PDB file with one MODEL, atoms N, CA, C and O in Angstrom:
MODEL        1
ATOM      1  N   ASP A   1      -3.784-146.063  56.125  1.00  0.00           N
ATOM      2  CA  ASP A   1      -3.981-146.773  54.854  1.00  0.00           C
ATOM      3  C   ASP A   1      -5.093-147.284  54.937  1.00  0.00           C
ATOM      4  O   ASP A   1      -5.496-147.785  55.987  1.00  0.00           O
ATOM      5  N   GLY A   2      -5.860-147.243  53.722  1.00  0.00           N
ATOM      6  CA  GLY A   2      -7.310-147.603  53.600  1.00  0.00           C
ATOM      7  C   GLY A   2      -7.584-148.148  52.412  1.00  0.00           C
ATOM      8  O   GLY A   2      -7.111-147.597  51.417  1.00  0.00           O
ATOM      9  N   PHE A   3      -8.339-149.251  52.271  1.00  0.00           N
ATOM     10  CA  PHE A   3      -8.765-150.042  51.051  1.00  0.00           C
ATOM     11  C   PHE A   3     -10.148-149.775  50.959  1.00  0.00           C
ATOM     12  O   PHE A   3     -10.841-149.804  51.976  1.00  0.00           O
ATOM     13  N   PHE A   4     -10.756-149.447  49.545  1.00  0.00           N
ATOM     14  CA  PHE A   4     -12.085-149.524  49.214  1.00  0.00           C
ATOM     15  C   PHE A   4     -12.365-150.237  48.036  1.00  0.00           C
ATOM     16  O   PHE A   4     -11.690-150.052  47.024  1.00  0.00           O
ATOM     17  N   ILE A   5     -13.259-151.001  48.073  1.00  0.00           N
ATOM     18  CA  ILE A   5     -13.766-151.752  46.590  1.00  0.00           C
ATOM     19  C   ILE A   5     -15.305-151.650  46.581  1.00  0.00           C
ATOM     20  O   ILE A   5     -16.035-151.830  47.556  1.00  0.00           O
ATOM     21  N   GLY A   6     -15.689-151.328  45.304  1.00  0.00           N
ATOM     22  CA  GLY A   6     -16.981-150.989  45.003  1.00  0.00           C
ATOM     23  C   GLY A   6     -17.298-151.267  43.552  1.00  0.00           C
ATOM     24  O   GLY A   6     -16.450-151.429  42.674  1.00  0.00           O
ATOM     25  N   ALA A   7     -18.435-151.300  43.414  1.00  0.00           N
ATOM     26  CA  ALA A   7     -18.875-151.637  41.979  1.00  0.00           C
ATOM     27  C   ALA A   7     -20.439-150.561  41.777  1.00  0.00           C
ATOM     28  O   ALA A   7     -21.351-150.503  42.602  1.00  0.00           O
ATOM     29  N   PHE A   8     -20.373-149.861  40.555  1.00  0.00           N
ATOM     30  CA  PHE A   8     -21.681-149.203  40.554  1.00  0.00           C
ATOM     31  C   PHE A   8     -21.676-148.842  39.028  1.00  0.00           C
ATOM     32  O   PHE A   8     -20.640-148.759  38.369  1.00  0.00           O
ATOM     33  N   PHE A   9     -22.712-148.674  38.621  1.00  0.00           N
ATOM     34  CA  PHE A   9     -23.289-148.382  36.953  1.00  0.00           C
ATOM     35  C   PHE A   9     -22.240-147.405  36.573  1.00  0.00           C
ATOM     36  O   PHE A   9     -21.887-146.643  37.473  1.00  0.00           O
ATOM     37  N   GLY A  10     -21.623-147.268  35.312  1.00  0.00           N
ATOM     38  CA  GLY A  10     -20.878-146.229  35.112  1.00  0.00           C
ATOM     39  C   GLY A  10     -21.635-145.328  34.103  1.00  0.00           C
ATOM     40  O   GLY A  10     -22.861-145.400  34.026  1.00  0.00           O
ATOM     41  N   GLY A  11     -20.970-144.544  33.389  1.00  0.00           N
ATOM     42  CA  GLY A  11     -21.519-143.279  32.428  1.00  0.00           C
ATOM     43  C   GLY A  11     -22.083-143.921  31.322  1.00  0.00           C
ATOM     44  O   GLY A  11     -23.224-143.487  31.170  1.00  0.00           O
ATOM     45  N   ASP A  12     -21.800-144.745  30.497  1.00  0.00           N
ATOM     46  CA  ASP A  12     -22.595-145.403  29.362  1.00  0.00           C
ATOM     47  C   ASP A  12     -23.400-146.367  29.730  1.00  0.00           C
ATOM     48  O   ASP A  12     -23.925-146.859  28.731  1.00  0.00           O
ATOM     49  N   THR A  13     -23.790-146.940  30.848  1.00  0.00           N
ATOM     50  CA  THR A  13     -24.733-147.740  31.336  1.00  0.00           C
ATOM     51  C   THR A  13     -26.122-147.183  30.598  1.00  0.00           C
ATOM     52  O   THR A  13     -26.323-145.983  30.408  1.00  0.00           O
ATOM     53  N   LEU A  14     -27.021-148.209  30.224  1.00  0.00           N
ATOM     54  CA  LEU A  14     -28.135-147.917  29.617  1.00  0.00           C
ATOM     55  C   LEU A  14     -28.281-146.986  28.975  1.00  0.00           C
ATOM     56  O   LEU A  14     -29.330-146.344  29.036  1.00  0.00           O
ATOM     57  N   GLN A  15     -27.161-146.606  28.085  1.00  0.00           N
ATOM     58  CA  GLN A  15     -26.998-145.247  26.942  1.00  0.00           C
ATOM     59  C   GLN A  15     -28.243-145.368  26.161  1.00  0.00           C
ATOM     60  O   GLN A  15     -28.930-144.351  26.075  1.00  0.00           O
ATOM     61  N   GLU A  16     -28.708-146.607  25.490  1.00  0.00           N
ATOM     62  CA  GLU A  16     -29.501-146.718  24.383  1.00  0.00           C
ATOM     63  C   GLU A  16     -30.899-146.459  24.857  1.00  0.00           C
ATOM     64  O   GLU A  16     -31.672-145.796  24.165  1.00  0.00           O
ATOM     65  N   LEU A  17     -31.267-146.991  26.088  1.00  0.00           N
ATOM     66  CA  LEU A  17     -32.563-146.540  26.769  1.00  0.00           C
ATOM     67  C   LEU A  17     -32.604-145.255  27.224  1.00  0.00           C
ATOM     68  O   LEU A  17     -33.732-144.777  27.344  1.00  0.00           O
ATOM     69  N   ARG A  18     -31.633-144.544  27.519  1.00  0.00           N
ATOM     70  CA  ARG A  18     -31.570-143.456  28.064  1.00  0.00           C
ATOM     71  C   ARG A  18     -31.814-142.239  26.962  1.00  0.00           C
ATOM     72  O   ARG A  18     -32.444-141.206  27.188  1.00  0.00           O
ATOM     73  N   ILE A  19     -31.046-142.674  25.483  1.00  0.00           N
ATOM     74  CA  ILE A  19     -31.422-141.835  24.396  1.00  0.00           C
ATOM     75  C   ILE A  19     -32.750-142.115  23.904  1.00  0.00           C
ATOM     76  O   ILE A  19     -33.471-141.166  23.595  1.00  0.00           O
ATOM     77  N   ALA A  20     -33.126-143.197  23.804  1.00  0.00           N
ATOM     78  CA  ALA A  20     -34.618-143.275  23.370  1.00  0.00           C
ATOM     79  C   ALA A  20     -35.800-142.647  24.228  1.00  0.00           C
ATOM     80  O   ALA A  20     -36.754-142.048  23.732  1.00  0.00           O
ATOM     81  N   CYS A  21     -35.616-142.853  25.493  1.00  0.00           N
ATOM     82  CA  CYS A  21     -36.674-142.333  26.562  1.00  0.00           C
ATOM     83  C   CYS A  21     -36.731-140.666  26.319  1.00  0.00           C
ATOM     84  O   CYS A  21     -37.720-139.936  26.376  1.00  0.00           O
ATOM     85  N   SER A  22     -35.416-140.337  26.046  1.00  0.00           N
ATOM     86  CA  SER A  22     -34.891-138.729  25.796  1.00  0.00           C
ATOM     87  C   SER A  22     -36.087-138.313  24.584  1.00  0.00           C
ATOM     88  O   SER A  22     -37.018-137.515  24.692  1.00  0.00           O
ATOM     89  N   ILE A  23     -35.754-139.029  23.595  1.00  0.00           N
ATOM     90  CA  ILE A  23     -36.344-138.751  22.152  1.00  0.00           C
ATOM     91  C   ILE A  23     -37.755-138.767  22.294  1.00  0.00           C
ATOM     92  O   ILE A  23     -38.435-137.775  22.029  1.00  0.00           O
ATOM     93  N   ALA A  24     -38.210-139.782  22.677  1.00  0.00           N
ATOM     94  CA  ALA A  24     -39.671-139.935  23.011  1.00  0.00           C
ATOM     95  C   ALA A  24     -40.261-138.951  23.679  1.00  0.00           C
ATOM     96  O   ALA A  24     -41.211-138.358  23.168  1.00  0.00           O
ATOM     97  N   GLU A  25     -39.727-138.578  25.092  1.00  0.00           N
ATOM     98  CA  GLU A  25     -40.166-137.686  25.957  1.00  0.00           C
ATOM     99  C   GLU A  25     -40.201-136.241  24.982  1.00  0.00           C
ATOM    100  O   GLU A  25     -41.275-135.665  24.812  1.00  0.00           O
ATOM    101  N   MET A  26     -39.166-135.819  24.483  1.00  0.00           N
ATOM    102  CA  MET A  26     -39.063-134.759  23.403  1.00  0.00           C
ATOM    103  C   MET A  26     -40.314-134.565  22.537  1.00  0.00           C
ATOM    104  O   MET A  26     -40.888-133.479  22.450  1.00  0.00           O
ATOM    105  N   GLU A  27     -40.702-135.672  21.905  1.00  0.00           N
ATOM    106  CA  GLU A  27     -41.570-135.631  20.674  1.00  0.00           C
ATOM    107  C   GLU A  27     -42.933-135.598  21.689  1.00  0.00           C
ATOM    108  O   GLU A  27     -43.872-134.935  21.247  1.00  0.00           O
ATOM    109  N   ARG A  28     -43.107-136.180  22.862  1.00  0.00           N
ATOM    110  CA  ARG A  28     -44.729-136.393  23.282  1.00  0.00           C
ATOM    111  C   ARG A  28     -44.815-134.727  24.171  1.00  0.00           C
ATOM    112  O   ARG A  28     -45.740-133.946  23.952  1.00  0.00           O
ATOM    113  N   GLU A  29     -43.704-134.428  25.140  1.00  0.00           N
ATOM    114  CA  GLU A  29     -43.749-133.472  25.959  1.00  0.00           C
ATOM    115  C   GLU A  29     -43.096-132.226  25.795  1.00  0.00           C
ATOM    116  O   GLU A  29     -43.192-131.236  26.519  1.00  0.00           O
ATOM    117  N   GLY A  30     -42.257-132.414  24.517  1.00  0.00           N
ATOM    118  CA  GLY A  30     -41.587-131.106  24.214  1.00  0.00           C
ATOM    119  C   GLY A  30     -40.536-130.702  25.057  1.00  0.00           C
ATOM    120  O   GLY A  30     -40.121-129.543  25.045  1.00  0.00           O
ATOM    121  N   GLY A  31     -40.032-131.663  25.861  1.00  0.00           N
ATOM    122  CA  GLY A  31     -38.823-131.311  27.033  1.00  0.00           C
ATOM    123  C   GLY A  31     -38.424-132.760  27.424  1.00  0.00           C
ATOM    124  O   GLY A  31     -38.896-133.836  27.056  1.00  0.00           O
ATOM    125  N   VAL A  32     -37.576-132.513  28.142  1.00  0.00           N
ATOM    126  CA  VAL A  32     -36.983-133.811  28.386  1.00  0.00           C
ATOM    127  C   VAL A  32     -36.558-133.621  30.145  1.00  0.00           C
ATOM    128  O   VAL A  32     -36.115-132.569  30.606  1.00  0.00           O
ATOM    129  N   SER A  33     -36.792-134.804  30.911  1.00  0.00           N
ATOM    130  CA  SER A  33     -36.597-134.908  32.506  1.00  0.00           C
ATOM    131  C   SER A  33     -35.918-136.161  32.412  1.00  0.00           C
ATOM    132  O   SER A  33     -36.151-137.091  31.640  1.00  0.00           O
ATOM    133  N   PRO A  34     -34.764-136.031  33.592  1.00  0.00           N
ATOM    134  CA  PRO A  34     -33.953-137.170  33.654  1.00  0.00           C
ATOM    135  C   PRO A  34     -34.964-138.492  34.196  1.00  0.00           C
ATOM    136  O   PRO A  34     -35.907-138.371  34.979  1.00  0.00           O
ATOM    137  N   ARG A  35     -34.529-139.670  33.603  1.00  0.00           N
ATOM    138  CA  ARG A  35     -35.411-140.853  34.017  1.00  0.00           C
ATOM    139  C   ARG A  35     -34.457-141.914  34.985  1.00  0.00           C
ATOM    140  O   ARG A  35     -34.963-142.848  35.607  1.00  0.00           O
ATOM    141  N   THR A  36     -33.224-141.650  34.997  1.00  0.00           N
ATOM    142  CA  THR A  36     -32.193-142.345  35.722  1.00  0.00           C
ATOM    143  C   THR A  36     -31.291-141.414  36.540  1.00  0.00           C
ATOM    144  O   THR A  36     -31.214-140.221  36.246  1.00  0.00           O
ATOM    145  N   SER A  37     -30.733-141.847  37.376  1.00  0.00           N
ATOM    146  CA  SER A  37     -30.070-141.082  38.531  1.00  0.00           C
ATOM    147  C   SER A  37     -28.598-141.176  37.531  1.00  0.00           C
ATOM    148  O   SER A  37     -28.169-142.064  36.794  1.00  0.00           O
ATOM    149  N   PRO A  38     -28.068-139.781  37.914  1.00  0.00           N
ATOM    150  CA  PRO A  38     -26.464-139.263  37.134  1.00  0.00           C
ATOM    151  C   PRO A  38     -25.489-140.592  37.357  1.00  0.00           C
ATOM    152  O   PRO A  38     -25.432-141.274  38.380  1.00  0.00           O
ATOM    153  N   LEU A  39     -24.762-140.770  36.166  1.00  0.00           N
ATOM    154  CA  LEU A  39     -23.857-141.766  36.497  1.00  0.00           C
ATOM    155  C   LEU A  39     -22.512-141.171  36.276  1.00  0.00           C
ATOM    156  O   LEU A  39     -22.281-140.231  35.516  1.00  0.00           O
ATOM    157  N   ALA A  40     -21.509-141.904  37.124  1.00  0.00           N
ATOM    158  CA  ALA A  40     -20.291-141.228  37.137  1.00  0.00           C
ATOM    159  C   ALA A  40     -19.385-141.798  35.929  1.00  0.00           C
ATOM    160  O   ALA A  40     -19.521-142.980  35.613  1.00  0.00           O
ATOM    161  N   ARG A  41     -18.661-141.152  35.394  1.00  0.00           N
ATOM    162  CA  ARG A  41     -17.438-141.639  34.271  1.00  0.00           C
ATOM    163  C   ARG A  41     -16.225-142.192  35.075  1.00  0.00           C
ATOM    164  O   ARG A  41     -16.089-141.836  36.246  1.00  0.00           O
ATOM    165  N   VAL A  42     -15.628-142.766  34.686  1.00  0.00           N
ATOM    166  CA  VAL A  42     -14.407-143.571  35.124  1.00  0.00           C
ATOM    167  C   VAL A  42     -13.318-142.554  35.656  1.00  0.00           C
ATOM    168  O   VAL A  42     -12.927-142.694  36.815  1.00  0.00           O
ATOM    169  N   ARG A  43     -12.758-141.436  34.791  1.00  0.00           N
ATOM    170  CA  ARG A  43     -12.069-140.269  35.344  1.00  0.00           C
ATOM    171  C   ARG A  43     -12.736-139.750  36.661  1.00  0.00           C
ATOM    172  O   ARG A  43     -12.029-139.617  37.659  1.00  0.00           O
ATOM    173  N   ASP A  44     -14.123-139.441  36.703  1.00  0.00           N
ATOM    174  CA  ASP A  44     -14.617-139.000  37.972  1.00  0.00           C
ATOM    175  C   ASP A  44     -14.418-139.705  39.127  1.00  0.00           C
ATOM    176  O   ASP A  44     -13.992-139.227  40.178  1.00  0.00           O
ATOM    177  N   ALA A  45     -14.805-141.130  38.882  1.00  0.00           N
ATOM    178  CA  ALA A  45     -14.595-141.831  39.844  1.00  0.00           C
ATOM    179  C   ALA A  45     -13.457-141.943  40.482  1.00  0.00           C
ATOM    180  O   ALA A  45     -13.471-141.916  41.713  1.00  0.00           O
ATOM    181  N   GLY A  46     -12.358-142.077  39.840  1.00  0.00           N
ATOM    182  CA  GLY A  46     -10.944-141.857  40.375  1.00  0.00           C
ATOM    183  C   GLY A  46     -10.602-140.550  41.170  1.00  0.00           C
ATOM    184  O   GLY A  46     -10.069-140.591  42.279  1.00  0.00           O
ATOM    185  N   SER A  47     -10.958-139.339  40.504  1.00  0.00           N
ATOM    186  CA  SER A  47     -11.200-137.942  41.334  1.00  0.00           C
ATOM    187  C   SER A  47     -11.538-138.321  42.520  1.00  0.00           C
ATOM    188  O   SER A  47     -10.755-138.329  43.469  1.00  0.00           O
ATOM    189  N   LEU A  48     -13.022-138.751  42.588  1.00  0.00           N
ATOM    190  CA  LEU A  48     -13.604-138.761  44.079  1.00  0.00           C
ATOM    191  C   LEU A  48     -12.984-139.525  44.665  1.00  0.00           C
ATOM    192  O   LEU A  48     -13.400-139.525  45.824  1.00  0.00           O
ATOM    193  N   LEU A  49     -11.974-140.401  44.502  1.00  0.00           N
ATOM    194  CA  LEU A  49     -11.660-141.328  45.330  1.00  0.00           C
ATOM    195  C   LEU A  49     -10.159-140.772  45.974  1.00  0.00           C
ATOM    196  O   LEU A  49      -9.721-141.096  47.078  1.00  0.00           O
ATOM    197  N   SER A  50      -9.584-139.978  45.128  1.00  0.00           N
ATOM    198  CA  SER A  50      -8.391-138.959  45.422  1.00  0.00           C
ATOM    199  C   SER A  50      -8.887-137.766  46.374  1.00  0.00           C
ATOM    200  O   SER A  50      -8.211-137.356  47.318  1.00  0.00           O
ATOM    201  N   VAL A  51     -10.055-137.291  46.044  1.00  0.00           N
ATOM    202  CA  VAL A  51     -10.687-136.289  47.055  1.00  0.00           C
ATOM    203  C   VAL A  51     -10.816-136.871  48.141  1.00  0.00           C
ATOM    204  O   VAL A  51     -10.559-136.231  49.160  1.00  0.00           O
ATOM    205  N   ALA A  52     -11.203-138.096  48.228  1.00  0.00           N
ATOM    206  CA  ALA A  52     -11.584-138.806  49.278  1.00  0.00           C
ATOM    207  C   ALA A  52     -10.236-139.071  50.300  1.00  0.00           C
ATOM    208  O   ALA A  52     -10.511-139.431  51.444  1.00  0.00           O
ATOM    209  N   GLY A  53      -9.029-138.936  50.001  1.00  0.00           N
ATOM    210  CA  GLY A  53      -7.987-139.004  50.744  1.00  0.00           C
ATOM    211  C   GLY A  53      -7.481-140.604  50.192  1.00  0.00           C
ATOM    212  O   GLY A  53      -6.402-140.965  50.663  1.00  0.00           O
ATOM    213  N   TYR A  54      -7.975-141.306  49.507  1.00  0.00           N
ATOM    214  CA  TYR A  54      -6.993-142.469  49.092  1.00  0.00           C
ATOM    215  C   TYR A  54      -5.916-141.947  47.948  1.00  0.00           C
ATOM    216  O   TYR A  54      -6.191-141.223  46.991  1.00  0.00           O
ATOM    217  N   SER A  55      -4.920-142.369  48.210  1.00  0.00           N
ATOM    218  CA  SER A  55      -3.348-141.659  47.587  1.00  0.00           C
ATOM    219  C   SER A  55      -3.160-142.713  46.196  1.00  0.00           C
ATOM    220  O   SER A  55      -2.531-142.327  45.210  1.00  0.00           O
ATOM    221  N   LEU A  56      -3.630-143.728  46.250  1.00  0.00           N
ATOM    222  CA  LEU A  56      -3.694-144.382  44.802  1.00  0.00           C
ATOM    223  C   LEU A  56      -4.534-145.051  44.354  1.00  0.00           C
ATOM    224  O   LEU A  56      -4.440-146.278  44.357  1.00  0.00           O
ATOM    225  N   PRO A  57      -5.604-144.382  43.839  1.00  0.00           N
ATOM    226  CA  PRO A  57      -6.907-144.880  43.381  1.00  0.00           C
ATOM    227  C   PRO A  57      -6.436-145.696  42.024  1.00  0.00           C
ATOM    228  O   PRO A  57      -5.540-145.406  41.231  1.00  0.00           O
ATOM    229  N   VAL A  58      -7.239-146.684  42.028  1.00  0.00           N
ATOM    230  CA  VAL A  58      -7.082-147.687  40.972  1.00  0.00           C
ATOM    231  C   VAL A  58      -8.876-147.850  40.683  1.00  0.00           C
ATOM    232  O   VAL A  58      -9.748-148.217  41.471  1.00  0.00           O
ATOM    233  N   VAL A  59      -8.987-147.404  39.198  1.00  0.00           N
ATOM    234  CA  VAL A  59     -10.384-147.640  38.658  1.00  0.00           C
ATOM    235  C   VAL A  59     -10.542-148.700  37.617  1.00  0.00           C
ATOM    236  O   VAL A  59      -9.708-148.506  36.732  1.00  0.00           O
ATOM    237  N   ASP A  60     -11.289-149.745  37.376  1.00  0.00           N
ATOM    238  CA  ASP A  60     -11.308-150.560  36.403  1.00  0.00           C
ATOM    239  C   ASP A  60     -12.884-150.613  35.734  1.00  0.00           C
ATOM    240  O   ASP A  60     -13.922-150.297  36.315  1.00  0.00           O
ATOM    241  N   VAL A  61     -12.759-151.037  34.535  1.00  0.00           N
ATOM    242  CA  VAL A  61     -14.078-151.056  33.958  1.00  0.00           C
ATOM    243  C   VAL A  61     -14.267-152.530  33.537  1.00  0.00           C
ATOM    244  O   VAL A  61     -13.330-153.248  33.187  1.00  0.00           O
ATOM    245  N   ASP A  62     -15.834-153.003  33.615  1.00  0.00           N
ATOM    246  CA  ASP A  62     -16.085-154.688  32.849  1.00  0.00           C
ATOM    247  C   ASP A  62     -17.241-153.924  32.479  1.00  0.00           C
ATOM    248  O   ASP A  62     -17.884-153.190  33.230  1.00  0.00           O
ATOM    249  N   THR A  63     -17.492-154.185  31.073  1.00  0.00           N
ATOM    250  CA  THR A  63     -18.527-154.306  30.231  1.00  0.00           C
ATOM    251  C   THR A  63     -19.398-155.433  30.097  1.00  0.00           C
ATOM    252  O   THR A  63     -19.023-156.396  29.428  1.00  0.00           O
ATOM    253  N   ILE A  64     -20.556-155.426  30.674  1.00  0.00           N
ATOM    254  CA  ILE A  64     -21.492-156.612  30.715  1.00  0.00           C
ATOM    255  C   ILE A  64     -22.539-156.259  29.975  1.00  0.00           C
ATOM    256  O   ILE A  64     -23.030-155.156  30.217  1.00  0.00           O
ATOM    257  N   SER A  65     -23.042-156.961  29.071  1.00  0.00           N
ATOM    258  CA  SER A  65     -24.404-157.036  28.199  1.00  0.00           C
ATOM    259  C   SER A  65     -25.312-158.095  28.695  1.00  0.00           C
ATOM    260  O   SER A  65     -25.059-159.258  29.010  1.00  0.00           O
ATOM    261  N   ILE A  66     -26.510-157.387  28.695  1.00  0.00           N
ATOM    262  CA  ILE A  66     -27.767-158.431  29.144  1.00  0.00           C
ATOM    263  C   ILE A  66     -28.623-158.218  28.322  1.00  0.00           C
ATOM    264  O   ILE A  66     -28.860-157.040  28.056  1.00  0.00           O
ATOM    265  N   ARG A  67     -29.284-159.151  27.727  1.00  0.00           N
ATOM    266  CA  ARG A  67     -30.504-159.080  26.971  1.00  0.00           C
ATOM    267  C   ARG A  67     -31.932-159.349  27.383  1.00  0.00           C
ATOM    268  O   ARG A  67     -32.074-160.498  27.800  1.00  0.00           O
ATOM    269  N   TYR A  68     -32.943-158.676  27.386  1.00  0.00           N
ATOM    270  CA  TYR A  68     -34.044-158.837  27.942  1.00  0.00           C
ATOM    271  C   TYR A  68     -35.078-159.010  26.695  1.00  0.00           C
ATOM    272  O   TYR A  68     -34.978-158.563  25.552  1.00  0.00           O
ATOM    273  N   LYS A  69     -36.238-159.905  27.360  1.00  0.00           N
ATOM    274  CA  LYS A  69     -37.162-160.458  26.176  1.00  0.00           C
ATOM    275  C   LYS A  69     -38.166-158.940  25.808  1.00  0.00           C
ATOM    276  O   LYS A  69     -38.878-158.902  24.804  1.00  0.00           O
ATOM    277  N   SER A  70     -38.098-158.137  26.483  1.00  0.00           N
ATOM    278  CA  SER A  70     -39.010-156.946  26.091  1.00  0.00           C
ATOM    279  C   SER A  70     -38.409-155.713  27.107  1.00  0.00           C
ATOM    280  O   SER A  70     -37.613-155.999  28.001  1.00  0.00           O
ATOM    281  N   VAL A  71     -38.752-154.670  26.938  1.00  0.00           N
ATOM    282  CA  VAL A  71     -38.572-153.214  27.401  1.00  0.00           C
ATOM    283  C   VAL A  71     -38.999-153.165  29.025  1.00  0.00           C
ATOM    284  O   VAL A  71     -38.418-152.811  30.050  1.00  0.00           O
ATOM    285  N   ALA A  72     -40.504-153.785  28.668  1.00  0.00           N
ATOM    286  CA  ALA A  72     -40.884-154.299  30.133  1.00  0.00           C
ATOM    287  C   ALA A  72     -40.133-154.810  30.917  1.00  0.00           C
ATOM    288  O   ALA A  72     -40.099-154.302  32.038  1.00  0.00           O
ATOM    289  N   HIS A  73     -39.328-155.899  30.659  1.00  0.00           N
ATOM    290  CA  HIS A  73     -38.685-156.921  31.632  1.00  0.00           C
ATOM    291  C   HIS A  73     -37.426-156.039  32.000  1.00  0.00           C
ATOM    292  O   HIS A  73     -36.945-156.031  33.133  1.00  0.00           O
ATOM    293  N   LEU A  74     -37.005-155.400  31.089  1.00  0.00           N
ATOM    294  CA  LEU A  74     -35.723-154.239  31.507  1.00  0.00           C
ATOM    295  C   LEU A  74     -36.257-153.358  32.412  1.00  0.00           C
ATOM    296  O   LEU A  74     -35.554-153.255  33.418  1.00  0.00           O
ATOM    297  N   VAL A  75     -37.181-152.731  32.415  1.00  0.00           N
ATOM    298  CA  VAL A  75     -37.923-151.743  33.408  1.00  0.00           C
ATOM    299  C   VAL A  75     -37.968-152.262  34.917  1.00  0.00           C
ATOM    300  O   VAL A  75     -37.704-151.708  35.984  1.00  0.00           O
ATOM    301  N   GLU A  76     -38.422-153.589  34.571  1.00  0.00           N
ATOM    302  CA  GLU A  76     -38.998-154.075  36.140  1.00  0.00           C
ATOM    303  C   GLU A  76     -37.501-154.671  36.570  1.00  0.00           C
ATOM    304  O   GLU A  76     -37.333-154.453  37.770  1.00  0.00           O
ATOM    305  N   HIS A  77     -36.621-155.197  36.109  1.00  0.00           N
ATOM    306  CA  HIS A  77     -35.301-155.405  36.784  1.00  0.00           C
ATOM    307  C   HIS A  77     -34.999-154.252  37.354  1.00  0.00           C
ATOM    308  O   HIS A  77     -34.968-154.156  38.581  1.00  0.00           O
ATOM    309  N   LEU A  78     -34.716-153.142  36.481  1.00  0.00           N
ATOM    310  CA  LEU A  78     -34.216-151.923  37.093  1.00  0.00           C
ATOM    311  C   LEU A  78     -34.809-151.185  38.311  1.00  0.00           C
ATOM    312  O   LEU A  78     -34.205-150.511  39.145  1.00  0.00           O
ATOM    313  N   ARG A  79     -36.338-151.505  38.214  1.00  0.00           N
ATOM    314  CA  ARG A  79     -37.218-151.186  39.292  1.00  0.00           C
ATOM    315  C   ARG A  79     -36.820-152.040  40.525  1.00  0.00           C
ATOM    316  O   ARG A  79     -36.827-151.494  41.628  1.00  0.00           O
ATOM    317  N   ARG A  80     -36.486-153.293  40.413  1.00  0.00           N
ATOM    318  CA  ARG A  80     -36.018-154.151  41.448  1.00  0.00           C
ATOM    319  C   ARG A  80     -34.869-153.873  41.938  1.00  0.00           C
ATOM    320  O   ARG A  80     -34.719-153.996  43.154  1.00  0.00           O
ATOM    321  N   LEU A  81     -33.904-153.480  41.207  1.00  0.00           N
ATOM    322  CA  LEU A  81     -32.463-152.858  41.481  1.00  0.00           C
ATOM    323  C   LEU A  81     -32.357-151.659  42.443  1.00  0.00           C
ATOM    324  O   LEU A  81     -31.365-151.357  43.106  1.00  0.00           O
ATOM    325  N   GLY A  82     -33.769-150.909  42.402  1.00  0.00           N
ATOM    326  CA  GLY A  82     -33.785-149.571  43.045  1.00  0.00           C
ATOM    327  C   GLY A  82     -33.128-148.378  41.921  1.00  0.00           C
ATOM    328  O   GLY A  82     -32.575-147.362  42.344  1.00  0.00           O
ATOM    329  N   GLU A  83     -33.245-148.602  40.793  1.00  0.00           N
ATOM    330  CA  GLU A  83     -32.614-147.791  39.758  1.00  0.00           C
ATOM    331  C   GLU A  83     -33.263-146.763  39.100  1.00  0.00           C
ATOM    332  O   GLU A  83     -33.025-146.380  37.955  1.00  0.00           O
ATOM    333  N   SER A  84     -34.165-146.293  39.932  1.00  0.00           N
ATOM    334  CA  SER A  84     -35.043-145.311  39.428  1.00  0.00           C
ATOM    335  C   SER A  84     -34.188-143.716  39.736  1.00  0.00           C
ATOM    336  O   SER A  84     -33.127-143.763  40.360  1.00  0.00           O
ATOM    337  N   ASN A  85     -34.694-142.449  39.289  1.00  0.00           N
ATOM    338  CA  ASN A  85     -33.858-141.664  39.455  1.00  0.00           C
ATOM    339  C   ASN A  85     -34.181-141.015  40.824  1.00  0.00           C
ATOM    340  O   ASN A  85     -35.295-140.725  41.261  1.00  0.00           O
ATOM    341  N   ALA A  86     -32.843-140.830  41.471  1.00  0.00           N
ATOM    342  CA  ALA A  86     -32.759-140.497  42.858  1.00  0.00           C
ATOM    343  C   ALA A  86     -32.422-139.045  42.868  1.00  0.00           C
ATOM    344  O   ALA A  86     -32.104-138.499  43.925  1.00  0.00           O
ATOM    345  N   ASN A  87     -32.475-138.405  41.763  1.00  0.00           N
ATOM    346  CA  ASN A  87     -32.296-136.756  41.742  1.00  0.00           C
ATOM    347  C   ASN A  87     -33.370-136.118  42.491  1.00  0.00           C
ATOM    348  O   ASN A  87     -34.536-136.468  42.307  1.00  0.00           O
ATOM    349  N   MET A  88     -33.031-135.121  43.398  1.00  0.00           N
ATOM    350  CA  MET A  88     -34.243-134.433  43.955  1.00  0.00           C
ATOM    351  C   MET A  88     -34.701-133.297  43.270  1.00  0.00           C
ATOM    352  O   MET A  88     -35.654-132.619  43.656  1.00  0.00           O
ATOM    353  N   ASN A  89     -33.942-133.044  42.110  1.00  0.00           N
ATOM    354  CA  ASN A  89     -34.534-131.698  41.471  1.00  0.00           C
ATOM    355  C   ASN A  89     -34.969-132.061  40.103  1.00  0.00           C
ATOM    356  O   ASN A  89     -34.792-131.339  39.121  1.00  0.00           O
ATOM    357  N   ARG A  90     -35.610-133.346  40.088  1.00  0.00           N
ATOM    358  CA  ARG A  90     -36.295-133.460  38.573  1.00  0.00           C
ATOM    359  C   ARG A  90     -37.712-133.144  38.211  1.00  0.00           C
ATOM    360  O   ARG A  90     -38.096-133.271  37.048  1.00  0.00           O
TER     361      ARG A  90
ENDMDL
END
């Protein structure tokens, strides 16, 4: 038997920012490249736990809203968290 508890950003995290960046980049560059790492969906997280051998995976979601003074403050906070794009194929 095993127990795992973890927390990570989910699929809808920063959705507004990701959409705004994609639109701006499409207008300026004519294409889009990912600016954040891929985010897991709730059902995918449960499936990954099952594949890892956990027989009774339980996944829960908490929605937390945070407001920033400006986009610059948001970006600085994300950088301090290490939340830039970790995708090697960007």
